[in-house]
TIFIFI-128853 format. One record per residue (C-alpha): x, z, y. Coordinates in pm, whole numbers, padded with zeros to 5 digits, always signed. Example, Ala and Ser with C-alpha at 12.3 -4.5 7.8 and 13.67 -1.06 7.14 Angstrom:
<marvexs>
+01230+00780-00450/+01367+00714-00106/
</marvexs>
This chain:
<marvexs>
-07923-01310+05122/-08125-01082+04892/-07917-00811+04730/-08054-00824+04359/-07825-00824+04069/-07818-01166+03897/-08067-01223+03613/-07906-01264+03287/-08139-01531+03194/-08277-01779+03437/-08415-02110+03448/-08271-02363+03688/-08506-02654+03790/-08329-02998+03859/-08186-03043+04207/-08410-03248+04431/-08362-03617+04362/-08310-03660+04739/-07969-03504+04686/-07857-03700+04371/-07649-03951+04587/-07495-03700+04823/-07277-03819+05003/-07087-03847+05324/-06797-03670+05185/-06538-03922+05289/-06441-03966+05651/-06311-04292+05804/-06563-04525+05645/-06795-04782+05810/-06956-05112+05761/-06958-05384+06018/-07261-05592+06101/-07321-05871+06348/-07035-05952+06575/-07155-06296+06710/-07524-06289+06757/-07711-06607+06706/-07932-06750+06991/-08077-07001+06748/-08229-06762+06489/-08493-06480+06518/-08718-06280+06319/-09072-06399+06269/-09158-06114+06033/-08984-05831+05853/-09175-05598+05617/-09107-05350+05334/-09335-05175+05093/-09330-04892+05039/-09095-04741+05321/-09104-04401+05127/-09049-04428+04756/-09000-04222+04440/-08714-04268+04215/-08776-04563+03989/-09039-04727+04234/-09006-05099+04297/-08946-05170+04663/-09040-05516+04798/-08883-05656+05109/-09033-05959+05279/-08914-06173+05593/-08936-06502+05774/-08773-06682+06062/-08911-06852+06377/-08675-07148+06335/-08591-07158+05961/-08435-07517+06008/-08154-07355+06194/-08066-07141+05897/-07723-07187+05717/-07717-06896+05490/-07871-06546+05431/-07777-06235+05233/-07939-05906+05125/-07742-05579+05138/-07822-05223+05043/-07603-04939+05199/-07599-04601+05035/-07420-04271+05118/-07215-04172+04816/-06909-03970+04706/-06688-04260+04846/-06862-04256+05181/-07062-04576+05253/-07102-04803+04969/-07279-05135+04991/-07418-05375+04737/-07467-05733+04892/-07586-06052+04744/-07618-06406+04897/-07967-06547+04877/-08104-06912+04840/-08195-07054+05185/-08580-07070+05091/-08601-06722+04957/-08823-06487+05173/-08886-06199+04959/-08681-05971+04717/-08738-05640+04518/-08511-05378+04407/-08534-05031+04213/-08529-04739+04425/-08267-04473+04323/-08236-04273+04637/-08248-04312+05024/-08100-04655+05117/-08041-04869+05429/-08163-05223+05386/-08001-05498+05579/-08096-05871+05582/-07844-06102+05750/-07896-06457+05849/-07624-06715+05948/-07697-07017+06157/-07516-07347+06147/-07245-07236+06391/-07170-06928+06182/-07356-06692+06443/-07566-06417+06287/-07880-06203+06321/-07959-05906+06098/-08249-05664+06055/-08176-05310+05927/-08417-05031+05816/-08428-04715+05590/-08610-04651+05282/-08662-04290+05254/-08740-04072+04964/-09093-03967+04942/-09059-03597+04963/-09181-03290+05161/-08822-03192+05239/-08674-03298+05583/-08403-03242+05833/-08470-03361+06185/-08308-03337+06529/-08553-03413+06813/-08492-03480+07175/-08116-03522+07149/-07977-03593+07507/-07603-03675+07525/-07411-03643+07857/-07181-03921+07732/-07366-04153+07501/-07129-04272+07205/-06935-03933+07210/-07009-03915+06931/-07183-04231+06798/-07526-04106+06654/-07719-04428+06580/-07884-04474+06927/-08049-04813+06984/-07856-05076+07183/-07973-05186+07513/-07726-05449+07599/-07358-05506+07591/-07059-05424+07787/-06723-05617+07815/-06401-05424+07839/-06072-05622+07841/-06237-05921+07696/-06396-05717+07422/-06782-05698+07367/-06930-05382+07266/-07296-05251+07242/-07435-05053+07548/-07609-04746+07407/-07938-04629+07535/-07877-04314+07752/-08218-04133+07712/-08303-03875+07459/-08347-03978+07098/-08443-03835+06747/-08248-03811+06441/-08433-03829+06096/-08168-03749+05848/-08218-03892+05494/-08003-03663+05269/-07996-03280+05290/-07960-02943+05112/-07886-02588+05160/-07621-02378+04977/-07571-02003+04964/-07293-01779+04847/-07337-01599+04506/-07122-01288+04534/-06927-01112+04264/-07004-00746+04162/-06812-00475+04316/-06677-00154+04150/-07019+00002+04177/-07181-00308+04009/-07354-00446+04343/-07321-00800+04442/-07122-00752+04760/-06795-00943+04702/-06781-01283+04861/-06496-01524+04809/-06594-01740+05103/-06588-02063+04910/-06847-02318+04768/-06737-02265+04421/-06914-02545+04243/-06793-02834+04453/-06767-03138+04208/-06414-03220+04091/-06422-03565+04264/-06461-03407+04597/-06208-03132+04585/-05938-03342+04750/-06162-03451+05035/-06314-03083+05063/-06033-02832+05017/-06120-02473+04993/-05874-02396+05293/-06116-02571+05538/-06471-02499+05657/-06760-02701+05523/-06842-02956+05612/-06615-03053+05896/-06505-02971+06251/-06295-03132+06523/-05980-02948+06600/-05824-03130+06885/-05960-03273+07198/-05755-03587+07170/-05917-03899+07058/-05557-04033+06995/-05474-03760+06761/-05416-03841+06402/-05680-03835+06261/-05899-03867+06580/-05981-03531+06710/-05779-03379+06398/-06114-03391+06223/-06094-03200+05892/-06338-03137+05609/-06351-02859+05356/-06566-02647+05095/-06517-02297+05235/-06807-02121+05401/-06746-02143+05773/-06553-01877+05953/-06781-01672+06195/-06667-01801+06535/-06565-01552+06799/-06828-01703+07033/-07093-01595+06769/-06957-01258+06727/-06976-01204+07101/-07369-01252+07082/-07626-00980+07015/-07701-01121+06680/-07350-01176+06586/-07206-00838+06698/-07348-00658+06391/-07090-00858+06175/-06774-00769+06370/-06540-00600+06117/-06795-00639+05841/-06810-01006+05751/-06570-01295+05834/-06761-01604+05712/-07111-01750+05694/-07283-01725+05345/-07532-02000+05396/-07497-02374+05517/-07772-02622+05572/-07632-02970+05550/-07777-03313+05648/-07639-03672+05656/-07755-04027+05704/-07634-04381+05770/-07641-04431+06146/-07649-04778+06322/-07683-04923+06658/-07889-05241+06724/-08190-05312+06942/-08525-05150+06843/-08789-05382+06714/-09142-05321+06592/-09291-05608+06402/-09621-05705+06557/-09780-05797+06211/-09640-05545+05983/-09584-05245+06210/-09214-05189+06063/-08974-05051+06300/-08624-05190+06246/-08291-05248+06420/-08176-05598+06511/-07829-05725+06552/-07682-05402+06429/-07291-05405+06489/-07190-05103+06317/-07295-04871+06021/-07140-04511+05998/-07205-04193+05849/-07309-03902+06065/-07374-03536+05966/-07525-03207+06087/-07479-02848+05972/-07651-02519+06048/-07417-02231+05969/-07602-01919+05876/-07507-01549+05814/-07731-01295+05632/-07743-00933+05749/-07787-00615+05535/-08157-00672+05510/-08126-01048+05400/-08238-01206+05726/-08066-01516+05826/-07884-01563+06169/-07779-01902+06319/-07394-01870+06342/-07335-02218+06469/-07467-02580+06497/-07265-02888+06437/-07347-03265+06488/-07078-03521+06424/-06964-03872+06333/-06729-03857+06015/-06594-04199+06103/-06516-04119+06464/-06395-03768+06386/-06587-03608+06679/-06810-03299+06612/-07008-03131+06876/-07064-02753+06804/-07246-02462+06962/-06956-02204+06914/-06661-02387+06755/-06407-02493+07013/-06328-02371+07371/-06583-02581+07560/-06810-02363+07795/-07172-02373+07867/-07300-02413+07509/-07560-02194+07334/-07798-02169+07042/-08159-02161+07153/-08464-01973+06993/-08437-01954+06614/-08657-01897+06310/-08500-01915+05961/-08645-01815+05620/-08606-01886+05259/-08834-01862+04945/-08801-01881+04576/-08464-01703+04536/-08557-01382+04355/-08214-01350+04188/-07874-01470+04287/-07823-01804+04103/-08184-01916+04163/-08288-02231+04341/-08522-02208+04636/-08617-02359+04963/-08461-02299+05305/-08685-02353+05610/-08600-02308+05982/-08616-02436+06338/-08398-02405+06641/-08557-02476+06992/-08331-02551+07297/-07965-02564+07222/-07659-02721+07365/-07358-02832+07169/-07019-02986+07287/-06653-03040+07246/-06368-03144+07466/-06259-03506+07479/-05950-03665+07610/-05987-04044+07566/-05699-04248+07420/-05623-04384+07762/-05572-04017+07895/-05911-03981+08074/-06062-03638+08037/-06439-03666+08000/-06641-03408+08209/-07017-03310+08249/-07172-03159+08555/-07377-02838+08521/-07509-02679+08838/-07304-02897+09041/-06982-02786+08863/-06773-03036+08666/-06669-02896+08336/-06435-03060+08062/-06620-03177+07753/-06901-03395+07615/-07226-03224+07551/-07571-03293+07384/-07888-03087+07454/-08105-03066+07141/-08464-02991+07215/-08559-02909+06843/-08400-02885+06508/-08648-02852+06214/-08567-02843+05847/-08721-02767+05501/-08464-02797+05235/-08403-02747+04860/-08162-02439+04847/-07893-02410+04580/-07655-02138+04477/-07277-02225+04549/-07207-02164+04175/-07424-02461+04043/-07445-02780+04244/-07486-03013+03942/-07770-03178+04127/-07517-03303+04387/-07303-03504+04142/
</marvexs>
């Protein structure tokens, strides 16, 4: 980061409204959807206007059925990311109702659920995003083992194991468009010479409500620490509020070697989260809306880009993480002992931070990376992947491109995240 002395007087603009609900800070939360799909009901029309909204805008949702006489009941649900994880607000609707409005207060997942007269169900789920130029995207994500972790891929069928039905996840590459995101940087203290060089390695302004879930003894946001799915919690997933430790794998790279014996932790983190869900992909022929049908499970997923600044203020990618907080499994580029992982070509910059404590914007992209982690299933099976004809332990994901443009906040003032 820039090495200028903090300004005595500075103005702080309000944090982006896209962050006001953030989010995703409690693991082990999920929302169940359709467990017994209805063959009697189907969607004739599903629409939303607008699908990108500003805070305070009125959003209208409309729908209809092909066989409305088969309808027994229906409901409307909003699922949000919050300090408690996933929080839902659901209401039963009269059978004849085909439209509803709500006031937009941040990114939200909309779910319409219909029940037939034999208590079987269908649902339609889609996101209403914040109308903003900020973004965090992962494109061309290709997993060696789809579902490890679950990342919201579409469903292409179902599998039956020991009499239990579960969705069959599409195996091809997919994109992840995150709905909540921000960047945070370390504001160092002054050393004996009056220079801002002393880093405490902790995101100082974590809201009090999150300190128990995000202890300063653990890295932000979360990592897996055990290959065992049967560990408690699964994969020994832990969350924290410390700037991540520079992994030995990064320190062995050309970029990372300059920090050996000089710095031990990152000083910048880019974070993104969203509600992920399965279901078959549908495009409404009349309205053009893309939605998921018969979603079985809604879960929080997240991504982090760990960054370290050098003496000139340039930022270097120190790790990439992508995980499912409910499942406890996080794939990383360096963290862990899984071989054959790497960070691709990177470009990272920031703007607007003239003095420590200023808000700004963090922009970057990474092309051609591979992340992974070891997995031993609860039944003892060790998952492996083949590279160059050699079987290696672990589950992996090749990520074609990561692209972000985020609001960028000092770690001393995260009031916009409350």
